[in-house]
C-alpha positions in Angstrom: 0.1 5.7 4.4 0.0 6.7 0.7 -2.3 9.5 -0.6 -5.2 9.1 -3.0 -3.9 9.4 -6.5 -3.7 13.1 -7.4 -5.1 12.5 -10.9 -8.3 11.1 -9.4 -8.6 13.9 -6.9 -8.4 16.4 -9.8 -11.6 15.0 -11.2 -14.7 17.2 -10.5 -16.0 14.9 -7.8 -18.0 17.3 -5.7 -19.4 19.3 -8.6 -20.8 16.2 -10.3 -22.2 14.9 -7.0 -23.9 18.2 -6.1 -25.5 18.4 -9.5 -26.8 14.9 -9.4 -28.1 14.9 -5.8 -29.8 18.2 -6.2 -31.6 17.1 -9.4 -32.8 13.9 -7.7 -34.1 15.9 -4.7 -35.9 18.4 -7.0 -37.6 15.4 -8.7 -38.9 14.1 -5.4 -36.3 11.5 -4.4 -36.4 10.9 -0.7 -32.8 9.6 -0.8 -30.0 9.7 -3.4 -26.4 8.7 -3.7 -23.7 9.3 -6.2 -20.5 7.4 -7.1 -17.6 8.4 -9.3 -15.2 5.4 -9.8 -12.0 4.8 -11.6 -10.7 1.2 -11.7 -7.3 0.5 -13.2 -6.3 -3.1 -13.8 -3.2 -4.7 -15.1 -2.6 -8.4 -16.1 0.8 -9.9 -16.9 1.2 -13.5 -18.0 4.3 -15.6 -18.8 4.6 -19.2 -20.1 8.0 -20.9 -19.7 9.7 -17.6 -19.0 8.3 -15.9 -22.1 5.9 -13.0 -21.9 2.6 -14.3 -23.2 0.3 -11.3 -22.6 0.3 -7.9 -20.8 -2.5 -5.4 -20.8 -3.9 -2.4 -18.9 -7.6 -1.5 -18.5 -9.3 1.6 -17.1 -13.0 1.8 -16.2 -14.1 5.3 -15.4 -17.7 6.4 -14.8 -20.4 7.8 -12.6 -23.6 6.4 -11.1 -26.7 7.6 -9.3 -29.1 5.6 -7.2 -32.3 7.0 -5.7 -35.3 6.1 -3.6 -38.4 7.6 -5.1 -41.8 6.8 -3.7 -40.3 3.8 -1.9 -38.7 2.3 -5.0 -35.0 2.0 -6.1 -33.9 3.7 -9.3 -30.4 3.4 -10.8 -28.5 4.8 -13.8 -24.9 5.2 -14.9 -22.8 7.0 -17.5 -19.3 7.8 -18.5 -19.2 11.5 -19.4 -17.8 13.6 -16.5 -19.9 16.7 -16.9 -22.6 18.2 -14.7 -25.1 17.9 -17.6 -24.4 14.1 -17.6 -24.8 13.9 -13.9 -28.1 15.7 -14.1 -29.3 13.4 -16.9 -28.3 10.3 -15.0 -30.2 11.5 -11.9 -33.3 12.1 -14.1 -32.9 8.6 -15.6 -32.6 7.0 -12.1 -35.8 8.7 -10.9 -37.6 7.8 -14.1 -36.6 4.1 -13.6 -38.0 4.2 -10.0 -41.3 5.7 -11.3 -41.6 3.0 -13.9 -40.8 0.3 -11.4 -43.1 1.5 -8.7 -46.2 -0.4 -9.7 -44.4 -3.8 -9.4 -42.6 -3.0 -6.1 -44.3 -4.7 -3.2 -41.6 -3.8 -0.6 -41.1 -0.1 0.0 -37.4 0.7 0.5 -36.3 2.0 3.9 -32.7 2.2 5.0 -31.1 1.8 8.4 -29.6 4.9 9.9 -25.9 5.6 9.7 -23.8 8.5 11.0 -22.8 11.2 8.6 -19.1 11.3 7.4 -18.3 14.6 5.9 -15.6 14.7 3.2 -13.5 11.9 4.7 -10.7 9.9 3.0 -9.3 6.4 3.4 -6.5 4.5 1.7 -5.7 0.8 2.0 -2.5 -0.5 3.5 0.2 -0.9 0.8 3.7 0.5 0.0 4.2 0.5 -3.8 1.4 1.1 -6.3 2.1 -1.4 -9.1 0.9 1.2 -11.6 3.8 3.5 -10.8 6.5 1.0 -11.9 7.7 0.4 -15.4 6.3 -2.8 -16.9 9.7 -4.0 -17.9 10.8 -4.0 -14.3 7.8 -6.1 -13.3 8.3 -8.5 -16.2 12.0 -8.9 -15.4 11.1 -10.0 -11.8 8.5 -12.5 -12.9 10.8 -13.9 -15.6 13.4 -14.5 -12.9 10.9 -16.3 -10.7 9.8 -18.4 -13.7 13.4 -19.3 -14.6 14.1 -20.6 -11.1 11.2 -23.1 -11.5 11.8 -24.0 -15.1 15.5 -24.7 -14.5 14.7 -27.1 -11.7 14.9 -30.9 -12.3 11.6 -32.5 -13.2 9.7 -29.3 -14.1 8.3 -29.3 -17.6 6.4 -26.1 -17.8 5.9 -22.9 -15.8 3.1 -20.4 -15.9 3.1 -17.0 -14.2 0.2 -14.6 -13.9 -0.1 -11.4 -11.8 -3.3 -9.3 -11.6 -3.1 -5.8 -10.1 -6.0 -3.4 -9.4 -6.1 0.3 -8.3 -9.6 1.2 -7.3 -10.5 4.9 -6.6 -14.0 5.7 -5.5 -15.8 8.9 -4.5 -19.2 8.5 -2.8 -21.7 11.1 -1.7 -25.3 10.8 -0.6 -28.2 13.2 0.2 -27.8 12.7 3.9 -24.5 14.6 3.9 -21.9 11.8 3.7 -19.0 12.0 1.2 -16.0 9.7 1.1 -13.0 9.4 -1.1 -11.1 6.0 -1.1 -8.3 4.2 -2.8 -7.7 0.5 -2.7 -4.8 -1.5 -4.1 -4.9 -5.3 -4.5 -2.7 -7.8 -6.2 -2.9 -11.5 -7.0 0.1 -13.5 -8.0 0.1 -17.1 -9.3 3.1 -19.2 -10.2 2.6 -22.8 -11.2 5.0 -25.6 -12.1 3.9 -28.6 -14.1 5.6 -32.0 -14.4 5.0 -34.6 -17.1 6.0 -38.3 -16.8 7.5 -39.0 -20.3 6.7 -42.7 -20.0 3.0 -42.6 -18.9 2.0 -39.1 -20.0 0.7 -38.5 -16.5 1.1 -34.9 -15.3 0.5 -32.9 -12.2 1.1 -29.3 -11.0 2.1 -27.4 -8.0 1.2 -23.7 -7.4 2.5 -21.2 -5.0 0.4 -20.8 -1.9 0.8 -17.0 -1.9 -2.8 -15.7 -1.6 -4.0 -12.5 -3.3 -3.7 -9.6 -0.9 -4.6 -6.0 -0.3 -1.0 -5.0 -0.9 1.1 -3.4 -3.6 4.1 -4.5 -5.6 6.2 -4.9 -2.5 4.3 -8.2 -2.1 6.2 -9.6 -5.1 9.5 -8.5 -3.7 9.3 -10.2 -0.3 7.1 -8.1 1.9 4.4 -10.5 3.3 5.7 -13.6 1.5 9.0 -15.5 1.2 9.3 -16.1 -2.5 12.9 -17.4 -2.4 12.0 -20.1 0.1 8.8 -21.2 -1.7 10.2 -21.3 -5.2 13.1 -23.4 -4.0 10.7 -25.9 -2.4 8.0 -26.3 -5.2 10.0 -28.6 -7.5 10.7 -31.0 -4.7 7.0 -31.0 -3.6 6.0 -31.6 -7.2 8.4 -34.5 -7.6 7.1 -36.1 -4.4 3.5 -35.6 -5.5 4.2 -37.3 -8.9 5.6 -40.4 -7.1 3.0 -40.4 -4.3 0.6 -43.4 -3.9 -3.1 -42.9 -4.5 -5.2 -42.4 -1.3 -7.4 -45.2 0.0 -10.9 -43.9 0.4 -12.3 -44.0 3.8 -12.7 -41.9 7.0 -9.8 -40.0 8.4 -8.9 -37.4 10.9 -7.6 -34.4 8.9 -5.5 -31.3 9.7 -6.4 -28.6 7.3 -3.9 -25.9 6.5 -5.1 -22.2 6.2 -4.0 -22.3 2.5 -6.9 -24.8 2.0 -9.4 -24.0 4.7 -9.9 -20.4 3.5 -11.9 -21.7 0.5 -14.1 -24.0 2.6 -14.9 -21.0 4.8 -15.7 -18.9 1.7 -18.1 -21.4 0.3 -19.8 -22.9 3.3 -19.8 -19.9 5.7 -19.1 -16.7 3.7 -21.8 -17.2 1.1 -24.2 -18.9 3.5 -24.3 -15.9 5.9 -25.1 -13.3 3.2 -28.5 -12.3 4.4 -29.9 -11.6 0.9 -29.0 -15.2 0.0 -30.5 -16.6 3.2 -33.7 -14.7 2.5 -33.9 -16.1 -1.0 -33.2 -12.9 -2.9 -30.0 -14.3 -4.4 -31.2 -17.5 -5.9 -30.3 -17.5 -9.6 -26.5 -17.2 -9.3 -25.0 -19.9 -7.0 -28.2 -20.4 -5.0 -29.6 -19.5 -1.6 -28.5 -20.7 1.9 -29.5 -23.3 4.4 -28.7 -20.8 7.2 -32.1 -19.1 7.0 -33.1 -16.2 9.3 -35.4 -18.4 11.5 -32.2 -20.3 12.6 -30.5 -17.2 13.9 -29.3 -17.9 17.5 -30.2 -21.6 17.4 -28.4 -23.2 14.5 -25.4 -25.3 15.6 -23.1 -24.4 12.8 -20.1 -26.2 14.2 -18.3 -27.2 17.4 -18.2 -24.9 20.4 -14.7 -23.8 19.6 -15.9 -22.2 16.3 -15.7 -18.4 16.2 -16.2 -16.7 12.8 -16.3 -13.0 12.2 -17.2 -10.7 9.4 -14.7 -7.9 9.0 -14.4 -4.9 6.7 -11.4 -3.5 8.7 -8.7 -6.3 8.5 -5.3 -4.9 7.3 -4.5 -6.2 3.8 -7.9 -7.7 3.5 -9.3 -7.8 0.0 -12.8 -6.8 1.2 -11.4 -4.1 3.6 -12.8 -0.6 3.1 -13.1 2.6 5.1 -16.7 3.0 4.0 -19.0 0.8 1.8 -21.1 1.9 -1.2 -23.9 3.1 1.1 -21.7 5.3 3.2 -21.4 2.8 6.1 -18.2 2.7 8.1 -16.2 -0.5 8.0 -16.8 -2.8 11.1 -16.0 -6.2 12.6 -18.8 -8.4 14.0 -19.6 -12.0 14.9 -21.2 -14.5 12.5 -20.7 -17.7 14.4 -19.9 -17.6 18.1 -19.3 -20.7 20.3 -20.5 -22.8 17.3 -23.9 -21.0 16.9 -25.1 -18.8 14.1 -25.4 -15.3 15.6 -25.1 -12.9 12.7 -25.3 -12.1 9.0 -23.7 -9.8 6.4 -26.0 -6.8 5.8 -26.6 -3.7 3.8 -28.7 -0.8 5.0 -32.0 -2.1 3.5 -31.6 -5.6 4.9 -30.7 -4.2 8.3 -33.7 -2.0 8.4 -36.3 -4.5 7.3 -35.0 -7.3 9.5 -34.0 -5.3 12.6 -36.4 -6.9 15.0 -35.1 -10.4 14.3 -31.5 -9.4 13.9 -31.4 -7.4 17.1 -29.6 -4.5 15.4 -30.8 -1.5 13.5 -27.5 -0.8 11.7 -25.9 -2.2 8.6 -22.5 -3.8 9.0 -21.3 -2.2 5.7 -21.6 -4.9 3.1 -22.8 -3.0 0.1 -20.5 -2.9 -2.9 -20.5 -2.4 -6.7 -17.6 -3.6 -8.8 -17.8 -0.6 -11.1 -19.8 2.6 -11.7 -21.8 0.7 -14.3 -23.3 -1.6 -11.7 -25.8 -1.1 -8.8 -24.4 -1.8 -5.3 -25.4 -5.2 -4.0 -24.8 -7.0 -0.7 -21.3 -8.4 -0.9 -19.1 -10.5 1.3 -16.9 -9.1 4.0 -13.6 -10.7 5.0 -15.1 -13.8 6.7 -12.6 -15.4 9.0 -12.2 -18.3 11.5 -10.5 -17.0 14.6 -7.5 -18.7 16.1 -7.3 -20.0 19.7 -5.4 -17.7 22.1 -2.3 -19.6 23.1 -3.4 -22.3 20.7 -1.3 -25.1 19.3 1.0 -25.0 16.3 0.3 -26.9 13.1 2.9 -29.5 14.2 1.1 -30.0 17.5 -2.2 -30.5 15.8 -0.6 -33.1 13.5 0.9 -34.9 16.6 -2.7 -35.5 17.9 -3.5 -37.7 14.9 -2.8 -41.4 14.6 -4.2 -42.1 11.2 -5.0 -39.1 9.1 -4.2 -36.6 6.3 -2.7 -33.1 6.3 -4.2 -31.0 3.5 -2.3 -28.0 2.0 -3.3 -25.6 -0.7 -6.6 -25.1 -2.6 -7.6 -26.5 -5.9 -11.0 -27.6 -7.1 -14.3 -27.5 -5.1 -18.0 -28.2 -5.4 -20.9 -27.1 -3.2 -24.7 -27.3 -3.7 -27.1 -24.5 -4.2 -27.9 -24.2 -0.4 -24.2 -24.1 0.7 -24.7 -27.4 2.5 -23.2 -30.5 0.7 -19.7 -30.0 -0.5 -16.4 -31.6 -1.5 -13.0 -29.9 -1.8 -9.6 -31.0 -3.0 -6.2 -29.5 -2.5 -2.6 -29.2 -3.8 -0.7 -31.4 -1.4 -1.8 -34.2 0.9 0.4 -35.8 3.5 -0.3 -39.1 5.2 -0.2 -38.7 9.0 0.9 -41.8 10.9 1.3 -41.9 14.7 1.4 -38.1 14.9 4.0 -37.5 12.1 3.9 -36.7 8.4 4.5 -39.9 6.4 4.9 -38.8 2.8 2.5 -37.4 0.2 -0.7 -38.9 -1.1 -2.6 -38.0 -4.3 -6.2 -38.1 -5.6 -7.6 -36.8 -2.3 -10.9 -35.0 -1.8 -12.8 -34.4 1.5 -16.6 -34.5 1.5 -19.2 -33.5 4.1 -22.2 -31.3 4.9 -21.4 -27.9 6.3 -22.7 -28.5 9.8 -21.1 -32.0 10.0 -17.7 -30.7 8.9 -17.6 -27.8 11.2 -19.1 -29.8 14.0 -16.2 -32.3 13.7 -13.6 -29.5 14.4 -11.9 -30.5 17.6 -9.1 -27.9 17.7 -7.9 -24.7 16.0 -4.4 -23.5 15.9 -3.0 -20.4 17.6 -2.3 -17.0 16.1 1.1 -18.2 14.8 -0.8 -20.5 12.3 -3.2 -17.8 11.1 -3.0 -16.8 7.4 -5.2 -14.4 5.4 -6.2 -16.2 2.2 -8.7 -15.2 -0.4 -9.8 -14.6 -4.0 -10.0 -11.7 -6.4 -12.9 -13.0 -8.4 -15.9 -14.0 -6.2 -19.0 -13.9 -8.5 -22.5 -12.8 -7.5 -25.7 -11.3 -9.0 -27.1 -11.0 -12.5 -25.7 -9.1 -14.4 -22.7 -10.7 -12.7 -20.3 -8.7 -10.5 -16.9 -9.7 -9.3 -15.7 -9.0 -5.8 -12.4 -9.5 -4.0 -12.5 -11.0 -0.5 -10.1 -12.4 2.1 -10.6 -15.2 4.6 -8.3 -15.6 7.5 -8.0 -18.8 9.5 -5.6 -20.9 11.6 -4.8 -24.6 10.9 -7.5 -26.8 12.3 -8.1 -30.4 13.3 -11.2 -32.3 12.2 -12.1 -35.8 13.3 -13.6 -38.6 11.2 -14.0 -36.9 7.8 -15.0 -38.7 4.7 -12.1 -38.9 2.2 -12.8 -39.7 -1.5 -10.4 -41.0 -4.1 -10.9 -38.6 -7.0 -9.6 -41.0 -9.6 -12.0 -43.7 -8.5 -14.9 -41.2 -8.3 -14.2 -40.2 -11.9 -14.4 -43.8 -13.0 -10.8 -44.0 -14.1 
């Protein structure tokens, strides 16, 4: 396991925290927490094997959050001095004092064990920021050339985003944690254009973003050679494919597509702040309200969904969250029934009688020192069936259906209930076998109808950890990275739309 970057460890973490926490205590804060964060990010983009852009960013700062007279106060800054740490603590307390007259809900936090000066590093091999940029560009150029030189490919775009996130946290209860997370998100896309009709389409690699290092781009965790060799053929078949006939079909959904449906219809819906109506302005609330806990039939009895802050290579995996809570795994949907939510310490405490737990499951996160921690999504995943079928076996159970691969566009309403999703590749299933590609496909349903129609999930051999680097939430907006694992799954009698017809073309 790599060590936390020495240059971050050399920063005056403990001195700044001690100064801020002591000042907050002196001013009457009943609770205080301090964060020092350094986030390095790199973006490399190529178009048709030519470097289009490359840049590095670094966000370094400190933050203090307090509870004073039952009210939150928060402030942040960038100067790494004890004077600045004291000033920020004073500002946070002042903000709490100013806000107190309009606060109708005194803040109380769920208890959490104390973790004294502990460290945690995510699972990776090669920090992308330790490699020369020329070496990284050379590899990406080679990958681009392979696609661009293939017959039928008109254009190729390549984009890789890398993040090194170092965070020190300390609170007035005695917890202090130092963590480092590496994540990377590669995208390679080939585009074909029909010179006669002008019609075009694209095919993108299915490689998901991951909590890995640069080794991911060189073959650890993904077979780039195999996929790059296959993309041109898939794209050519898609260009020649017939348009789907709208109707109702049985569908087998590949993990490369299903992860996004999980994210939108389960992940966001089981954020407790959203279910309680606190998160209403940005992307809406949730149909899965707290009064339905333990009774809502979210899906079929084979449905088992967990929240997880511990999954190896997960984008939302941490040792400790931004309230000093240790990473955990827990159930959200069990046997098809809603049984849990994603919580921070305040939500856990105020709703403990209904939830049946008095502990947070570690879902507080801020995307920089300049932002206050909010309740953010864990790695929300659909569990495979022990000794379950392969994807091919699921397909063999379908007489007339569609196999859906890869994510693309999506739409869901403000209560996470009515949705439609498209994909990258769609295969007609006839008498249990794949029967060529289709195009212009979208599937539409309500959340409970869709998950209720799930007849079978694949075994562990079909399980893939998908995800996104840029899940948005809150105002001012914050961006969070999150993974969603799932097996292939079989759904019966799903409504399929023809997207060209729906668009009136």
